[in-house]
PATI-832463 format. One line per field, with one value per atom (N, C-alpha, C, O): residue number from 0; residue in three letters; x, y, z. Coordinates in pm, whole numbers, plus 50000, padded with zeros to 5 digits. Atoms other than C-alpha are relative to their C-alpha. Layout:
PATI-832463
i	c(NUM | ...)
aa	c(ALA | ...)
c1	c(X | ...)
c2	c(Y | ...)
c3	c(Z | ...)
This chain:
PATI-832463
i	c(0 | 0 | 0 | 0 | 1 | 1 | 1 | 1 | 2 | 2 | 2 | 2 | 3 | 3 | 3 | 3 | 4 | 4 | 4 | 4 | 5 | 5 | 5 | 5 | 6 | 6 | 6 | 6 | 7 | 7 | 7 | 7 | 8 | 8 | 8 | 8 | 9 | 9 | 9 | 9 | 10 | 10 | 10 | 10 | 11 | 11 | 11 | 11 | 12 | 12 | 12 | 12 | 13 | 13 | 13 | 13 | 14 | 14 | 14 | 14 | 15 | 15 | 15 | 15 | 16 | 16 | 16 | 16 | 17 | 17 | 17 | 17 | 18 | 18 | 18 | 18 | 19 | 19 | 19 | 19 | 20 | 20 | 20 | 20 | 21 | 21 | 21 | 21 | 22 | 22 | 22 | 22 | 23 | 23 | 23 | 23 | 24 | 24 | 24 | 24 | 25 | 25 | 25 | 25 | 26 | 26 | 26 | 26 | 27 | 27 | 27 | 27 | 28 | 28 | 28 | 28 | 29 | 29 | 29 | 29 | 30 | 30 | 30 | 30 | 31 | 31 | 31 | 31 | 32 | 32 | 32 | 32 | 33 | 33 | 33 | 33 | 34 | 34 | 34 | 34 | 35 | 35 | 35 | 35 | 36 | 36 | 36 | 36 | 37 | 37 | 37 | 37 | 38 | 38 | 38 | 38 | 39 | 39 | 39 | 39 | 40 | 40 | 40 | 40 | 41 | 41 | 41 | 41 | 42 | 42 | 42 | 42 | 43 | 43 | 43 | 43 | 44 | 44 | 44 | 44 | 45 | 45 | 45 | 45 | 46 | 46 | 46 | 46 | 47 | 47 | 47 | 47 | 48 | 48 | 48 | 48 | 49 | 49 | 49 | 49 | 50 | 50 | 50 | 50 | 51 | 51 | 51 | 51 | 52 | 52 | 52 | 52 | 53 | 53 | 53 | 53 | 54 | 54 | 54 | 54 | 55 | 55 | 55 | 55 | 56 | 56 | 56 | 56 | 57 | 57 | 57 | 57 | 58 | 58 | 58 | 58 | 59 | 59 | 59 | 59 | 60 | 60 | 60 | 60 | 61 | 61 | 61 | 61 | 62 | 62 | 62 | 62 | 63 | 63 | 63 | 63 | 64 | 64 | 64 | 64 | 65 | 65 | 65 | 65 | 66 | 66 | 66 | 66 | 67 | 67 | 67 | 67 | 68 | 68 | 68 | 68 | 69 | 69 | 69 | 69 | 70 | 70 | 70 | 70 | 71 | 71 | 71 | 71 | 72 | 72 | 72 | 72 | 73 | 73 | 73 | 73 | 74 | 74 | 74 | 74 | 75 | 75 | 75 | 75 | 76 | 76 | 76 | 76 | 77 | 77 | 77 | 77 | 78 | 78 | 78 | 78 | 79 | 79 | 79 | 79 | 80 | 80 | 80 | 80 | 81 | 81 | 81 | 81 | 82 | 82 | 82 | 82 | 83 | 83 | 83 | 83 | 84 | 84 | 84 | 84 | 85 | 85 | 85 | 85 | 86 | 86 | 86 | 86 | 87 | 87 | 87 | 87 | 88 | 88 | 88 | 88 | 89 | 89 | 89 | 89 | 90 | 90 | 90 | 90 | 91 | 91 | 91 | 91 | 92 | 92 | 92 | 92 | 93 | 93 | 93 | 93 | 94 | 94 | 94 | 94 | 95 | 95 | 95 | 95 | 96 | 96 | 96 | 96 | 97 | 97 | 97 | 97 | 98 | 98 | 98 | 98 | 99 | 99 | 99 | 99 | 100 | 100 | 100 | 100 | 101 | 101 | 101 | 101 | 102 | 102 | 102 | 102 | 103 | 103 | 103 | 103 | 104 | 104 | 104 | 104 | 105 | 105 | 105 | 105 | 106 | 106 | 106 | 106 | 107 | 107 | 107 | 107 | 108 | 108 | 108 | 108 | 109 | 109 | 109 | 109 | 110 | 110 | 110 | 110 | 111 | 111 | 111 | 111 | 112 | 112 | 112 | 112 | 113 | 113 | 113 | 113 | 114 | 114 | 114 | 114 | 115 | 115 | 115 | 115 | 116 | 116 | 116 | 116 | 117 | 117 | 117 | 117 | 118 | 118 | 118 | 118 | 119 | 119 | 119 | 119 | 120 | 120 | 120 | 120 | 121 | 121 | 121 | 121 | 122 | 122 | 122 | 122 | 123 | 123 | 123 | 123 | 124 | 124 | 124 | 124 | 125 | 125 | 125 | 125 | 126 | 126 | 126 | 126 | 127 | 127 | 127 | 127 | 128 | 128 | 128 | 128 | 129 | 129 | 129 | 129 | 130 | 130 | 130 | 130 | 131 | 131 | 131 | 131 | 132 | 132 | 132 | 132 | 133 | 133 | 133 | 133 | 134 | 134 | 134 | 134 | 135 | 135 | 135 | 135 | 136 | 136 | 136 | 136 | 137 | 137 | 137 | 137 | 138 | 138 | 138 | 138 | 139 | 139 | 139 | 139 | 140 | 140 | 140 | 140 | 141 | 141 | 141 | 141 | 142 | 142 | 142 | 142 | 143 | 143 | 143 | 143 | 144 | 144 | 144 | 144 | 145 | 145 | 145 | 145)
aa	c(MET | MET | MET | MET | LYS | LYS | LYS | LYS | LYS | LYS | LYS | LYS | GLU | GLU | GLU | GLU | PHE | PHE | PHE | PHE | PHE | PHE | PHE | PHE | GLN | GLN | GLN | GLN | THR | THR | THR | THR | VAL | VAL | VAL | VAL | GLY | GLY | GLY | GLY | ILE | ILE | ILE | ILE | VAL | VAL | VAL | VAL | PHE | PHE | PHE | PHE | VAL | VAL | VAL | VAL | LEU | LEU | LEU | LEU | ILE | ILE | ILE | ILE | ILE | ILE | ILE | ILE | LEU | LEU | LEU | LEU | PHE | PHE | PHE | PHE | GLY | GLY | GLY | GLY | ILE | ILE | ILE | ILE | HIS | HIS | HIS | HIS | GLN | GLN | GLN | GLN | LYS | LYS | LYS | LYS | PHE | PHE | PHE | PHE | PHE | PHE | PHE | PHE | ILE | ILE | ILE | ILE | GLU | GLU | GLU | GLU | GLN | GLN | GLN | GLN | LEU | LEU | LEU | LEU | GLU | GLU | GLU | GLU | PHE | PHE | PHE | PHE | ALA | ALA | ALA | ALA | PHE | PHE | PHE | PHE | THR | THR | THR | THR | GLU | GLU | GLU | GLU | SER | SER | SER | SER | GLU | GLU | GLU | GLU | LEU | LEU | LEU | LEU | LEU | LEU | LEU | LEU | ILE | ILE | ILE | ILE | ASP | ASP | ASP | ASP | VAL | VAL | VAL | VAL | GLU | GLU | GLU | GLU | VAL | VAL | VAL | VAL | ALA | ALA | ALA | ALA | ARG | ARG | ARG | ARG | THR | THR | THR | THR | ALA | ALA | ALA | ALA | GLN | GLN | GLN | GLN | ASP | ASP | ASP | ASP | ARG | ARG | ARG | ARG | LYS | LYS | LYS | LYS | VAL | VAL | VAL | VAL | GLY | GLY | GLY | GLY | LEU | LEU | LEU | LEU | SER | SER | SER | SER | GLY | GLY | GLY | GLY | ARG | ARG | ARG | ARG | ASP | ASP | ASP | ASP | GLU | GLU | GLU | GLU | ILE | ILE | ILE | ILE | GLY | GLY | GLY | GLY | GLU | GLU | GLU | GLU | VAL | VAL | VAL | VAL | GLU | GLU | GLU | GLU | GLY | GLY | GLY | GLY | VAL | VAL | VAL | VAL | LEU | LEU | LEU | LEU | PHE | PHE | PHE | PHE | ILE | ILE | ILE | ILE | PHE | PHE | PHE | PHE | ASP | ASP | ASP | ASP | TYR | TYR | TYR | TYR | PRO | PRO | PRO | PRO | ASP | ASP | ASP | ASP | TYR | TYR | TYR | TYR | TYR | TYR | TYR | TYR | SER | SER | SER | SER | PHE | PHE | PHE | PHE | TRP | TRP | TRP | TRP | MET | MET | MET | MET | LYS | LYS | LYS | LYS | ASP | ASP | ASP | ASP | MET | MET | MET | MET | ASN | ASN | ASN | ASN | PHE | PHE | PHE | PHE | GLU | GLU | GLU | GLU | ILE | ILE | ILE | ILE | ASP | ASP | ASP | ASP | ILE | ILE | ILE | ILE | ILE | ILE | ILE | ILE | TRP | TRP | TRP | TRP | ILE | ILE | ILE | ILE | ASP | ASP | ASP | ASP | LYS | LYS | LYS | LYS | ASN | ASN | ASN | ASN | LYS | LYS | LYS | LYS | LYS | LYS | LYS | LYS | ILE | ILE | ILE | ILE | VAL | VAL | VAL | VAL | ASP | ASP | ASP | ASP | LEU | LEU | LEU | LEU | SER | SER | SER | SER | LYS | LYS | LYS | LYS | ASN | ASN | ASN | ASN | ILE | ILE | ILE | ILE | SER | SER | SER | SER | PRO | PRO | PRO | PRO | GLU | GLU | GLU | GLU | THR | THR | THR | THR | TRP | TRP | TRP | TRP | PRO | PRO | PRO | PRO | ASN | ASN | ASN | ASN | TYR | TYR | TYR | TYR | PHE | PHE | PHE | PHE | GLN | GLN | GLN | GLN | PRO | PRO | PRO | PRO | GLU | GLU | GLU | GLU | ARG | ARG | ARG | ARG | GLU | GLU | GLU | GLU | VAL | VAL | VAL | VAL | LYS | LYS | LYS | LYS | TYR | TYR | TYR | TYR | VAL | VAL | VAL | VAL | LEU | LEU | LEU | LEU | GLU | GLU | GLU | GLU | VAL | VAL | VAL | VAL | THR | THR | THR | THR | GLY | GLY | GLY | GLY | GLY | GLY | GLY | GLY | PHE | PHE | PHE | PHE | VAL | VAL | VAL | VAL | LYS | LYS | LYS | LYS | SER | SER | SER | SER | ASN | ASN | ASN | ASN | GLU | GLU | GLU | GLU | ILE | ILE | ILE | ILE | LYS | LYS | LYS | LYS | VAL | VAL | VAL | VAL | GLY | GLY | GLY | GLY | GLU | GLU | GLU | GLU | ARG | ARG | ARG | ARG | VAL | VAL | VAL | VAL | SER | SER | SER | SER | PHE | PHE | PHE | PHE)
c1	c(50178 | 52630 | 49946 | 49890 | 50046 | 52571 | 50044 | 49975 | 49925 | 52821 | 49869 | 49802 | 50086 | 52581 | 49868 | 49824 | 50139 | 52274 | 50022 | 49942 | 50007 | 52387 | 50012 | 49924 | 49971 | 52508 | 49880 | 49857 | 50170 | 52150 | 49940 | 49910 | 50063 | 52013 | 50017 | 49939 | 49953 | 52215 | 49987 | 49955 | 50107 | 52131 | 49914 | 49887 | 50161 | 51770 | 49995 | 49943 | 50005 | 51802 | 50065 | 50013 | 49964 | 52021 | 49877 | 49833 | 50077 | 51759 | 49871 | 49814 | 50079 | 51487 | 50014 | 49931 | 49954 | 51652 | 49972 | 49875 | 49971 | 51752 | 49848 | 49826 | 50153 | 51348 | 49936 | 49869 | 50062 | 51245 | 50022 | 49947 | 49950 | 51472 | 49978 | 49972 | 50047 | 51391 | 49832 | 49791 | 50158 | 50992 | 50003 | 49921 | 49981 | 51091 | 50012 | 49926 | 49926 | 51309 | 49949 | 49988 | 50020 | 51179 | 49851 | 49806 | 50152 | 50813 | 49976 | 50035 | 50059 | 50664 | 49977 | 49914 | 50005 | 50684 | 49926 | 49911 | 50046 | 50529 | 50018 | 50050 | 49996 | 50541 | 49844 | 49788 | 50130 | 50200 | 50016 | 50100 | 49984 | 50103 | 49887 | 49804 | 50115 | 49834 | 50000 | 50111 | 50013 | 49715 | 49987 | 50044 | 50028 | 49616 | 50131 | 50194 | 49901 | 49891 | 50157 | 50263 | 49857 | 50190 | 50077 | 50199 | 49893 | 50321 | 49983 | 49896 | 49976 | 50490 | 50050 | 50110 | 49956 | 50526 | 50039 | 50021 | 49938 | 50690 | 49868 | 49830 | 50108 | 50402 | 50087 | 50141 | 49997 | 50465 | 49869 | 49773 | 50147 | 50176 | 49977 | 50062 | 50054 | 49968 | 49847 | 49731 | 50065 | 49797 | 49928 | 49813 | 50074 | 49742 | 49948 | 49972 | 50083 | 49510 | 50140 | 50155 | 49912 | 49848 | 50033 | 50029 | 49954 | 49979 | 49940 | 49991 | 50099 | 49676 | 49987 | 49985 | 50020 | 49635 | 50096 | 50068 | 49846 | 49995 | 49984 | 50001 | 49961 | 49989 | 50134 | 50236 | 49876 | 50197 | 49994 | 50055 | 49998 | 50138 | 50140 | 50221 | 49850 | 50447 | 50100 | 50212 | 49891 | 50634 | 50013 | 49922 | 49982 | 50782 | 49974 | 49937 | 50046 | 50711 | 50037 | 50109 | 49972 | 50710 | 50023 | 49991 | 49957 | 50835 | 49918 | 49819 | 50149 | 50637 | 49958 | 49863 | 49993 | 50680 | 49975 | 50056 | 49988 | 50571 | 49883 | 49800 | 50208 | 50245 | 50037 | 50139 | 50006 | 50150 | 49828 | 49725 | 50130 | 49871 | 49948 | 50012 | 50045 | 49623 | 49905 | 49801 | 50073 | 49475 | 49913 | 49964 | 50109 | 49133 | 49972 | 49985 | 50072 | 48987 | 49890 | 49912 | 50116 | 48672 | 49972 | 50024 | 50044 | 48519 | 49892 | 49793 | 50088 | 48345 | 50021 | 50068 | 50002 | 48347 | 50068 | 50015 | 49946 | 48631 | 50032 | 49994 | 50002 | 48731 | 50165 | 50237 | 49858 | 49084 | 49975 | 49886 | 50019 | 49151 | 50159 | 50242 | 49833 | 49487 | 50084 | 50198 | 49954 | 49579 | 50141 | 50194 | 49853 | 49944 | 50078 | 50198 | 49922 | 49997 | 50098 | 50098 | 49866 | 50291 | 49980 | 50012 | 50021 | 50193 | 49856 | 49798 | 50140 | 49895 | 50031 | 50143 | 50007 | 49787 | 49879 | 49780 | 50114 | 49575 | 49977 | 50058 | 50015 | 49380 | 49917 | 49843 | 50013 | 49301 | 49925 | 49986 | 50070 | 49033 | 49947 | 49878 | 50007 | 49025 | 49913 | 49953 | 50125 | 48723 | 50090 | 50201 | 49976 | 48765 | 50063 | 50125 | 49974 | 48823 | 50088 | 50081 | 49874 | 49122 | 49978 | 50064 | 50013 | 48949 | 49978 | 49924 | 49983 | 48974 | 49856 | 49791 | 50130 | 48633 | 49943 | 49831 | 50040 | 48692 | 50145 | 50239 | 49862 | 48971 | 49956 | 49846 | 50057 | 48979 | 50183 | 50282 | 49902 | 49263 | 50043 | 49959 | 49917 | 49519 | 49895 | 49812 | 50044 | 49390 | 50094 | 50199 | 49901 | 49552 | 49999 | 49900 | 49966 | 49693 | 49845 | 49756 | 50116 | 49425 | 49865 | 49770 | 50137 | 49167 | 49948 | 49829 | 50029 | 49185 | 49917 | 49961 | 50050 | 48933 | 49910 | 49863 | 50104 | 48726 | 50088 | 50210 | 49957 | 48743 | 49986 | 49979 | 49981 | 48745 | 49946 | 50017 | 50070 | 48513 | 49987 | 49942 | 50073 | 48461 | 49879 | 49807 | 50142 | 48137 | 49955 | 49840 | 50069 | 48125 | 50135 | 50242 | 49948 | 48266 | 50128 | 50127 | 49857 | 48674 | 50051 | 50023 | 49918 | 48893 | 50117 | 50171 | 49829 | 49236 | 49996 | 49935 | 50001 | 49302 | 50158 | 50238 | 49848 | 49647 | 49968 | 49878 | 49940 | 49778 | 50141 | 50231 | 49892 | 50021 | 50041 | 49955 | 49971 | 50185 | 49911 | 49924 | 50083 | 49932 | 50055 | 50169 | 49981 | 49888 | 50062 | 50092 | 49973 | 49982 | 49880 | 49914 | 50105 | 49644 | 49991 | 49965 | 49997 | 49652 | 50111 | 50079 | 49908 | 49987 | 50033 | 50123 | 49995 | 49956 | 49880 | 49881 | 50148 | 49606 | 49957 | 49927 | 50079 | 49472 | 49860 | 49832 | 50127 | 49093 | 49936 | 49986 | 50095 | 48827 | 49955 | 49951 | 50009 | 48738 | 50146 | 50166 | 49865 | 49119 | 50023 | 49991 | 49973 | 49242 | 50144 | 50218 | 49881 | 49549 | 50039 | 49962 | 49934 | 49765 | 50128 | 50221 | 49904 | 50006 | 50021 | 50106)
c2	c(49973 | 46017 | 50138 | 50238 | 49839 | 46276 | 50086 | 50187 | 49845 | 46531 | 50043 | 50145 | 49924 | 46534 | 50079 | 50194 | 50003 | 46500 | 50167 | 50257 | 49826 | 46856 | 50054 | 50140 | 49893 | 47016 | 50015 | 50128 | 49998 | 46952 | 50099 | 50217 | 49886 | 47076 | 50156 | 50251 | 49851 | 47361 | 50104 | 50217 | 49951 | 47461 | 50022 | 50142 | 49925 | 47461 | 50111 | 50222 | 49863 | 47679 | 50124 | 50229 | 49873 | 47930 | 50025 | 50140 | 49954 | 47924 | 50045 | 50139 | 49949 | 47957 | 50167 | 50255 | 49872 | 48261 | 50086 | 50161 | 49896 | 48430 | 49991 | 50102 | 49966 | 48373 | 50098 | 50191 | 49913 | 48532 | 50138 | 50220 | 49876 | 48812 | 50088 | 50211 | 49944 | 48855 | 50068 | 50160 | 49973 | 48865 | 50153 | 50244 | 49895 | 49121 | 50139 | 50227 | 49888 | 49376 | 50006 | 50112 | 50003 | 49326 | 50026 | 49971 | 49985 | 49448 | 50110 | 50213 | 49950 | 49560 | 50162 | 50206 | 49826 | 49955 | 50052 | 49990 | 49933 | 50196 | 50146 | 50183 | 49856 | 50582 | 50017 | 49951 | 49957 | 50720 | 50175 | 50242 | 49858 | 51071 | 50038 | 49948 | 49931 | 51324 | 50067 | 50108 | 49921 | 51492 | 50141 | 50226 | 49802 | 51849 | 50026 | 50119 | 49896 | 51933 | 49916 | 49939 | 50050 | 51717 | 49960 | 49978 | 50073 | 51554 | 49820 | 49759 | 50145 | 51197 | 49966 | 50036 | 50050 | 50963 | 49882 | 49861 | 50134 | 50615 | 49902 | 49935 | 50037 | 50364 | 49809 | 49763 | 50163 | 49942 | 49965 | 50031 | 50039 | 49771 | 49876 | 49790 | 50090 | 49563 | 49913 | 49937 | 50062 | 49311 | 49862 | 49824 | 50128 | 48993 | 50019 | 50123 | 49957 | 48931 | 50012 | 50121 | 49940 | 48918 | 50097 | 50169 | 49863 | 49198 | 50122 | 50221 | 49876 | 49411 | 49960 | 50055 | 50033 | 49229 | 50086 | 50142 | 49939 | 49366 | 50150 | 50232 | 49845 | 49713 | 50032 | 49965 | 49960 | 49959 | 49956 | 50031 | 50081 | 49728 | 49978 | 49942 | 50007 | 49727 | 50052 | 50017 | 49899 | 49990 | 50102 | 50114 | 49883 | 50290 | 50113 | 50206 | 49883 | 50547 | 49946 | 49847 | 50005 | 50576 | 50160 | 50241 | 49887 | 50873 | 50059 | 50003 | 49889 | 51210 | 49997 | 50068 | 50024 | 51089 | 49857 | 49792 | 50136 | 50736 | 49940 | 49997 | 50069 | 50496 | 49876 | 49843 | 50118 | 50178 | 50012 | 50050 | 50008 | 50130 | 49841 | 49741 | 50099 | 49882 | 49947 | 50013 | 50019 | 49718 | 49899 | 49787 | 50114 | 49507 | 49963 | 50040 | 50079 | 49253 | 50127 | 50185 | 49964 | 49457 | 50123 | 50112 | 49889 | 49796 | 49972 | 49902 | 50036 | 49787 | 50078 | 50188 | 49938 | 49907 | 49969 | 49950 | 50031 | 49831 | 50039 | 50149 | 49947 | 49833 | 49992 | 49897 | 50021 | 49923 | 50064 | 50137 | 49988 | 49945 | 50062 | 50095 | 49939 | 50069 | 49895 | 49925 | 50094 | 49715 | 50020 | 50053 | 49994 | 49719 | 50130 | 50140 | 49843 | 50094 | 50050 | 50022 | 49950 | 50256 | 50194 | 50283 | 49798 | 50655 | 49978 | 49893 | 49980 | 50801 | 50010 | 50040 | 50008 | 50770 | 50068 | 50082 | 49926 | 50958 | 49838 | 49754 | 50101 | 50704 | 50090 | 50180 | 49965 | 50799 | 49905 | 49821 | 50099 | 50623 | 50041 | 50137 | 49976 | 50592 | 49919 | 49803 | 50076 | 50450 | 49958 | 50004 | 50034 | 50269 | 50063 | 49999 | 49910 | 50542 | 50094 | 50213 | 49945 | 50644 | 50158 | 50245 | 49860 | 50953 | 49971 | 49863 | 49977 | 51020 | 50006 | 50060 | 50008 | 50979 | 50038 | 50072 | 49969 | 51023 | 49991 | 49923 | 49986 | 51117 | 49971 | 49994 | 50028 | 51000 | 50060 | 50010 | 49928 | 51216 | 49967 | 49943 | 49990 | 51193 | 49828 | 49846 | 50083 | 50849 | 49946 | 49898 | 50050 | 50749 | 49843 | 49772 | 50169 | 50384 | 50006 | 49921 | 50043 | 50456 | 49977 | 49938 | 50040 | 50427 | 49859 | 49837 | 50105 | 50073 | 49940 | 49971 | 50052 | 49875 | 50004 | 49918 | 49984 | 50070 | 49984 | 49965 | 50006 | 50062 | 50142 | 50249 | 49913 | 50282 | 49988 | 49939 | 50041 | 50270 | 50109 | 50212 | 49874 | 50498 | 50034 | 49935 | 49940 | 50686 | 49907 | 49875 | 50017 | 50550 | 49861 | 49863 | 50081 | 50216 | 50034 | 50123 | 49999 | 50200 | 49891 | 49785 | 50131 | 49974 | 50007 | 49899 | 49950 | 50120 | 50091 | 50196 | 49926 | 50257 | 50031 | 49958 | 49948 | 50463 | 50051 | 50129 | 49981 | 50466 | 50103 | 50072 | 49904 | 50780 | 50037 | 50017 | 49923 | 50936 | 50095 | 50201 | 49925 | 51126 | 50131 | 50159 | 49886 | 51485 | 50071 | 50187 | 49983 | 51411 | 50075 | 50136 | 49998 | 51493 | 50177 | 50256 | 49860 | 51841 | 50074 | 50174 | 49963 | 51943 | 49996 | 50062 | 49977 | 51887 | 50018 | 49993 | 49942 | 52002 | 49940 | 49993 | 50092 | 51667 | 50037 | 50119 | 49985 | 51690 | 49875 | 49807 | 50104 | 51458 | 50046 | 50166 | 49933 | 51470 | 49949 | 49862 | 50012 | 51481 | 49848 | 49746 | 50134 | 51221 | 49946 | 50024 | 50024 | 51005 | 49911 | 49869 | 50106 | 50795 | 49912 | 49975 | 50096 | 50482 | 49894 | 49811)
c3	c(50010 | 50227 | 50071 | 50025 | 49912 | 50517 | 49961 | 49972 | 50052 | 50360 | 49922 | 49940 | 50137 | 50039 | 50084 | 50079 | 49940 | 50254 | 50063 | 50036 | 49918 | 50468 | 49904 | 49896 | 50115 | 50150 | 49917 | 49874 | 50038 | 50004 | 50097 | 50076 | 49958 | 50283 | 50039 | 50056 | 50023 | 50305 | 49933 | 49969 | 50164 | 49940 | 50024 | 50014 | 50008 | 50006 | 50125 | 50110 | 49892 | 50326 | 49969 | 50006 | 50072 | 50153 | 49893 | 49902 | 50097 | 49854 | 50061 | 50005 | 49941 | 50099 | 50054 | 50034 | 49936 | 50277 | 49882 | 49867 | 50115 | 49963 | 49925 | 49877 | 50063 | 49802 | 50091 | 50046 | 49909 | 50141 | 50022 | 50075 | 49990 | 50109 | 49863 | 49858 | 50107 | 49742 | 49988 | 49917 | 49999 | 49828 | 50112 | 50100 | 49895 | 50116 | 49929 | 49931 | 50062 | 49914 | 49868 | 49821 | 50153 | 49557 | 49949 | 49849 | 49971 | 49604 | 49833 | 49800 | 50131 | 49262 | 50027 | 50122 | 49977 | 49234 | 49855 | 49749 | 50095 | 49029 | 50003 | 50116 | 49979 | 48968 | 49972 | 49884 | 49990 | 49016 | 50031 | 50092 | 50054 | 48913 | 50055 | 50071 | 49964 | 49051 | 49867 | 49833 | 50114 | 48715 | 50024 | 49956 | 49957 | 48857 | 50071 | 50021 | 49908 | 49102 | 49928 | 49986 | 50067 | 48854 | 50115 | 50112 | 49893 | 49177 | 49919 | 49857 | 50040 | 49113 | 50157 | 50239 | 49862 | 49415 | 49943 | 49823 | 50028 | 49420 | 50099 | 50211 | 49936 | 49507 | 49967 | 49866 | 49998 | 49625 | 49967 | 50006 | 50057 | 49466 | 50104 | 50128 | 49948 | 49681 | 49933 | 49967 | 50076 | 49436 | 50065 | 50047 | 49919 | 49650 | 50120 | 50182 | 49892 | 49941 | 50065 | 50121 | 49837 | 50176 | 49994 | 50094 | 50005 | 50039 | 50047 | 50099 | 49970 | 50081 | 50145 | 50223 | 49858 | 50417 | 50102 | 50207 | 49900 | 50557 | 49960 | 50050 | 50029 | 50367 | 50076 | 50088 | 49918 | 50591 | 50118 | 50194 | 49871 | 50899 | 50016 | 49931 | 49887 | 51149 | 49953 | 49990 | 50049 | 50949 | 50107 | 50188 | 49922 | 51143 | 49913 | 49985 | 50112 | 50851 | 49883 | 49869 | 50142 | 50475 | 49994 | 50081 | 50038 | 50316 | 49940 | 49891 | 50023 | 50221 | 49856 | 49822 | 50146 | 49821 | 50008 | 49943 | 50025 | 49870 | 50054 | 50123 | 49960 | 49930 | 49944 | 49884 | 50030 | 49882 | 49932 | 49989 | 50064 | 49600 | 50010 | 49980 | 49989 | 49675 | 49850 | 49837 | 50066 | 49366 | 49976 | 49988 | 49971 | 49333 | 49873 | 49778 | 50116 | 49078 | 49974 | 49868 | 50059 | 49054 | 50125 | 50236 | 49941 | 49204 | 50128 | 50105 | 49895 | 49570 | 50119 | 50091 | 49875 | 49931 | 50095 | 50205 | 49946 | 50058 | 50156 | 50196 | 49863 | 50440 | 50036 | 50004 | 49942 | 50608 | 50139 | 50184 | 49879 | 50920 | 50028 | 49944 | 49917 | 51160 | 50027 | 50063 | 49908 | 51266 | 49993 | 49887 | 49999 | 51388 | 49925 | 49898 | 50061 | 51230 | 50116 | 50236 | 49917 | 51371 | 49983 | 50060 | 50004 | 51236 | 49909 | 49841 | 50081 | 51114 | 49835 | 49792 | 50124 | 50727 | 49969 | 50040 | 50108 | 50459 | 49910 | 49871 | 50116 | 50245 | 49894 | 49933 | 50110 | 49898 | 49900 | 49835 | 50032 | 49759 | 49835 | 49804 | 50144 | 49367 | 49910 | 49908 | 50096 | 49118 | 49885 | 49860 | 50077 | 48853 | 49842 | 49757 | 50093 | 48598 | 50060 | 50031 | 49925 | 48820 | 50042 | 50052 | 49924 | 48958 | 50151 | 50179 | 49872 | 49324 | 50033 | 49944 | 49955 | 49503 | 50138 | 50176 | 49866 | 49856 | 50070 | 50030 | 49943 | 50106 | 50131 | 50180 | 49823 | 50471 | 50041 | 49988 | 49960 | 50628 | 50150 | 50237 | 49872 | 50929 | 50082 | 50171 | 49944 | 51034 | 50088 | 50045 | 49886 | 51373 | 50041 | 50028 | 49992 | 51467 | 50132 | 50128 | 49909 | 51787 | 49969 | 50036 | 50065 | 51567 | 49992 | 49968 | 50020 | 51560 | 50114 | 50224 | 50115 | 51561 | 49885 | 49810 | 50086 | 51374 | 49875 | 49871 | 50124 | 50995 | 49926 | 49988 | 50077 | 50719 | 49834 | 49746 | 50164 | 50370 | 49930 | 49981 | 50100 | 50089 | 49972 | 49986 | 50008 | 50019 | 49852 | 49820 | 50140 | 49670 | 49980 | 50041 | 50070 | 49478 | 49958 | 49873 | 50051 | 49425 | 49967 | 50022 | 50039 | 49255 | 50041 | 50068 | 49907 | 49402 | 50101 | 50083 | 49917 | 49720 | 49995 | 49938 | 50003 | 49781 | 50151 | 50183 | 49876 | 50150 | 49969 | 49891 | 49967 | 50222 | 50125 | 50211 | 49878 | 50504 | 50081 | 50020 | 49956 | 50730 | 49990 | 50029 | 50021 | 50624 | 49857 | 49829 | 50132 | 50252 | 49930 | 49828 | 50090 | 50121 | 50045 | 49954 | 49964 | 50287 | 49971 | 49907 | 50082 | 50199 | 49867 | 49814 | 50125 | 49890 | 49892 | 49772 | 50036 | 49811 | 49902 | 49795 | 50055 | 49700 | 49982 | 50070 | 49966 | 49630 | 49912 | 49822 | 50057 | 49534 | 49863 | 49833 | 50183 | 49130 | 49952 | 49867 | 50096 | 49058 | 49967 | 50027 | 50065 | 48827 | 50047 | 50108 | 49963 | 48884 | 49872 | 49786 | 50101 | 48663 | 50036 | 50089 | 49968 | 48711 | 49921 | 49951)
């Protein structure tokens, strides 16, 4: 009886660990394209409130052609901050028509607890490594696809 109990507990424990690993390493990803520059990047998608809360916090870096795309249910003036960030980022603010409406460049972790908002309502927000906007000549008005 004890042996069966511990086997069951062991199996449950392994499943919990595997589910946690699955959640950590199997994040939804999309190919994201800037239409005018013909630039493609890979993005992780943050759809849930928890994913949006975490974003890039706690990471040491991201690649030059990687990012996190925040997808919201409806357009609004969403706020972002640099809590627990370890590197500079650029924030690309995108409206419901998938047009870039604002850019926030080279935001430093030292700006915490300040927050950043777009000048217009957005439905999507893309976080990329600091300097990305400048080095890829991303501009307000450019359209994106994903």
